[in-house]
C-alpha positions as CSV (number, residue, x, y, z in Angstrom):
1,M,-13.7,-8.8,18.8
2,L,-10.6,-7.3,17.2
3,N,-7.6,-7.2,19.5
4,E,-4.9,-4.6,19.4
5,W,-2.4,-6.7,17.5
6,I,-4.7,-7.5,14.6
7,I,-5.5,-3.9,14.3
8,V,-1.9,-2.9,14.1
9,F,-1.0,-5.5,11.7
10,R,-3.8,-4.7,9.3
11,L,-2.9,-1.0,9.3
12,V,0.8,-1.8,8.7
13,L,0.1,-4.4,6.0
14,A,-2.2,-1.8,4.3
15,A,0.7,0.9,4.5
16,V,3.0,-1.7,2.9
17,L,0.8,-2.8,0.1
18,S,-0.3,0.7,-0.9
19,G,3.3,2.1,-0.6
20,V,4.6,-0.4,-3.2
21,I,2.0,0.9,-5.7
22,G,2.5,4.5,-4.5
23,F,6.2,4.2,-5.1
24,E,5.5,3.1,-8.7
25,R,3.5,6.2,-9.2
26,E,6.0,8.5,-7.5
27,F,8.8,7.1,-9.6
28,H,6.9,8.2,-12.7
29,G,6.4,11.7,-11.3
30,R,2.7,11.6,-10.5
31,A,1.2,14.1,-8.2
32,A,-0.6,11.4,-6.3
33,G,2.3,9.3,-5.4
34,F,3.9,7.5,-2.4
35,R,2.3,9.3,0.6
36,T,-1.1,9.7,-1.0
37,H,-1.6,6.1,-1.8
38,I,-0.4,5.1,1.8
39,L,-2.7,7.7,3.4
40,L,-5.7,6.6,1.4
41,C,-5.2,2.9,2.0
42,I,-4.6,3.1,5.8
43,G,-7.6,5.5,6.0
44,S,-9.9,3.1,4.4
45,T,-8.5,0.2,6.4
46,L,-9.3,2.2,9.5
47,V,-12.8,2.8,8.2
48,M,-13.3,-0.9,7.6
49,L,-11.9,-1.7,11.1
50,T,-14.3,0.9,12.5
51,S,-17.2,-0.7,10.8
52,M,-16.5,-4.1,12.2
53,H,-15.9,-2.6,15.7
54,I,-19.3,-0.9,15.6
55,F,-20.8,-4.2,14.4
56,D,-19.1,-6.2,17.3
57,V,-20.3,-3.6,20.0
58,Y,-24.0,-3.1,18.9
59,Y,-25.0,-6.2,16.9
60,T,-26.7,-7.6,19.9
61,K,-28.6,-4.3,20.6
62,V,-29.5,-3.1,17.1
63,A,-29.3,-4.2,13.4
64,V,-25.8,-3.0,12.1
65,D,-24.5,-3.5,8.6
66,P,-20.5,-3.5,8.8
67,G,-20.3,-2.8,5.1
68,R,-22.4,0.4,5.1
69,I,-19.7,2.8,6.2
70,A,-17.1,1.0,3.9
71,A,-19.6,1.6,1.0
72,G,-19.1,5.3,1.6
73,V,-15.4,4.9,0.9
74,V,-16.1,3.4,-2.6
75,T,-18.4,6.3,-3.4
76,G,-16.2,9.1,-1.8
77,I,-13.1,8.0,-3.6
78,G,-14.5,9.1,-6.8
79,F,-14.0,12.8,-5.7
80,L,-10.3,12.2,-4.9
81,G,-9.8,10.3,-8.1
82,A,-11.3,13.2,-10.0
83,G,-8.7,15.4,-8.5
84,A,-6.0,13.4,-9.9
85,I,-7.3,13.8,-13.3
86,M,-6.2,16.8,-15.3
87,H,-7.7,18.0,-18.6
88,S,-5.3,20.1,-20.7
89,R,-7.0,21.1,-24.0
90,S,-6.7,18.0,-26.1
91,S,-5.3,15.7,-23.6
92,I,-6.3,14.1,-20.4
93,K,-3.8,13.0,-17.8
94,G,-4.1,11.1,-14.5
95,L,-6.7,8.4,-15.4
96,T,-4.3,5.6,-14.4
97,T,-3.4,7.4,-11.1
98,A,-7.1,7.8,-10.3
99,A,-7.7,4.2,-11.0
100,S,-4.7,3.1,-8.7
101,L,-6.2,5.4,-5.9
102,W,-9.5,3.5,-6.3
103,V,-7.8,0.2,-6.2
104,V,-5.7,1.0,-3.0
105,A,-8.9,2.1,-1.5
106,G,-10.3,-1.4,-2.1
107,I,-7.1,-3.0,-0.9
108,G,-7.4,-0.9,2.3
109,L,-11.0,-2.3,2.8
110,G,-9.9,-5.8,2.2
111,V,-7.1,-5.7,4.7
112,G,-9.3,-4.0,7.2
113,S,-11.8,-6.8,6.9
114,G,-9.1,-9.5,7.0
115,L,-9.2,-10.4,3.4
116,Y,-5.3,-10.8,3.3
117,L,-4.9,-13.0,0.3
118,G,-7.3,-11.1,-1.9
119,S,-5.5,-7.8,-0.9
120,I,-2.1,-9.2,-1.5
121,V,-3.0,-10.7,-4.9
122,T,-4.7,-7.3,-6.0
123,T,-1.5,-5.5,-5.1
124,I,0.6,-7.9,-7.2
125,L,-1.9,-7.6,-10.2
126,T,-1.9,-3.8,-9.9
127,L,1.8,-3.7,-10.0
128,I,1.8,-6.0,-13.1
129,A,-0.7,-3.7,-14.9
130,L,1.2,-0.5,-14.0
131,M,4.7,-1.7,-14.7
132,I,4.6,-4.5,-17.2
133,F,1.3,-4.1,-19.1
134,S,2.2,-0.4,-19.9
135,R,5.2,-1.7,-21.8
136,I,3.2,-4.1,-23.7
137,E,0.6,-1.2,-24.3
138,H,3.2,1.1,-25.8
139,S,5.1,-1.6,-27.8
140,M,2.4,-3.7,-29.2
141,I,-1.0,-2.0,-28.9
142,R,-0.5,1.7,-29.4
143,K,0.1,3.0,-32.9
144,D,0.2,6.6,-31.9
145,W,2.1,8.0,-29.0
146,Y,1.4,11.2,-27.2
147,R,4.1,13.0,-25.5
148,T,4.9,16.5,-24.2
149,I,8.0,18.2,-25.1
150,V,9.5,21.0,-23.0
151,I,11.7,23.5,-24.7
152,D,13.6,26.4,-23.2
153,A,14.4,28.8,-26.1
154,R,15.1,32.4,-26.8
155,D,12.1,34.4,-27.2
156,G,11.1,35.2,-30.8
157,A,9.0,34.0,-33.7
158,D,12.0,32.6,-35.6
159,Q,12.7,30.1,-32.9
160,L,9.1,28.9,-32.9
161,K,9.1,28.5,-36.7
162,A,12.2,26.5,-36.7
163,I,10.9,24.2,-34.0
164,R,7.7,23.6,-35.9
165,E,9.5,22.9,-39.1
166,T,11.9,20.3,-37.3
167,L,8.8,18.6,-35.8
168,A,7.1,18.5,-39.3
169,E,10.1,16.6,-40.7
170,Y,9.2,13.8,-38.4
171,R,5.5,14.0,-39.3
172,N,4.6,14.9,-35.7
173,E,1.1,16.5,-35.0
174,I,1.0,19.3,-32.5
175,T,-2.0,18.6,-30.2
176,D,-1.4,21.1,-27.5
177,F,0.7,24.3,-27.0
178,E,1.6,26.3,-23.9
179,A,4.1,29.1,-23.6
180,D,5.5,30.7,-20.4
181,R,8.1,33.2,-19.5
182,A,11.3,31.6,-18.2
183,K,12.7,32.6,-14.7
184,D,15.4,34.9,-16.3
185,S,12.6,36.7,-18.4
186,A,14.9,36.5,-21.4
187,N,13.7,33.1,-22.7
188,M,10.3,31.4,-23.1
189,V,9.4,27.9,-22.1
190,L,7.3,26.1,-24.6
191,K,5.3,23.0,-23.9
192,L,4.1,21.2,-27.0
193,G,1.8,18.2,-26.9
194,L,2.7,15.9,-29.8
195,K,1.2,13.0,-31.5
196,L,4.2,10.8,-32.5
197,Y,3.9,8.5,-35.4
198,E,7.6,7.2,-35.0
199,P,8.1,6.9,-31.3
200,R,11.4,5.2,-31.7
201,L,12.8,8.6,-33.2
202,A,12.0,10.4,-30.0
203,E,15.6,10.9,-29.1
204,N,16.4,12.1,-32.7
205,I,13.8,14.8,-32.2
206,L,15.4,16.0,-29.0
207,E,18.8,16.1,-30.7
208,D,17.6,18.1,-33.7
209,I,15.7,20.6,-31.7
210,G,18.6,21.0,-29.3
211,R,20.9,21.9,-32.2
212,L,18.6,24.9,-33.3
213,D,19.9,28.3,-32.7
214,G,18.5,29.9,-29.7
215,V,17.4,26.7,-27.9
216,K,18.9,26.3,-24.4
217,S,17.5,23.0,-23.4
218,V,14.9,20.4,-24.6
219,R,13.4,17.3,-22.8
220,W,10.3,15.1,-22.8
221,Q,8.1,15.8,-19.9
222,I,7.6,12.9,-17.5
223,E,4.0,11.5,-18.0
């Protein structure tokens, strides 16, 4: 039988482990960040604890599978993960965050069942994949980088033409385009999805576009 201290310990441990992963996602500006990861993990931990409690109470009276309810978490997390994935024309965002949500659900089930070592090691490996492997991926594996540049500029075709010409100088390919009216209604906010062949020149691109006539601000969107 699970006593009160074990239940509290497992829920707190789940919050700590998932909070570490959620903090990394929050730091990178993801919609599913710190609180989302914690809530998902402690929720799945409670589901696992509930499954084990039901087994302890009824195993002498009826055949009970403690993993049956937990299996529903693995299936149901797919819907929450799908909500973290956004498709914008030629680009897809949120796959890594959806995967991290699926992992913290597994961590929650592991903590809830008492598999502490496996849950802690999984948390460490997940952080390594999110923080360290991403750098290796960008520096050694990826040949093309996909970034979104946000430009606040004066409304007009001339500005757009000048921006396109500047990007063409760096051999950048525009893969996505969005234009919205700025809050002051006098300017437009452009979001251009770019395929960068020379990612090391990213700051040079910002400087050159920022010097164009009519451009108020320019920045890379946090991915």
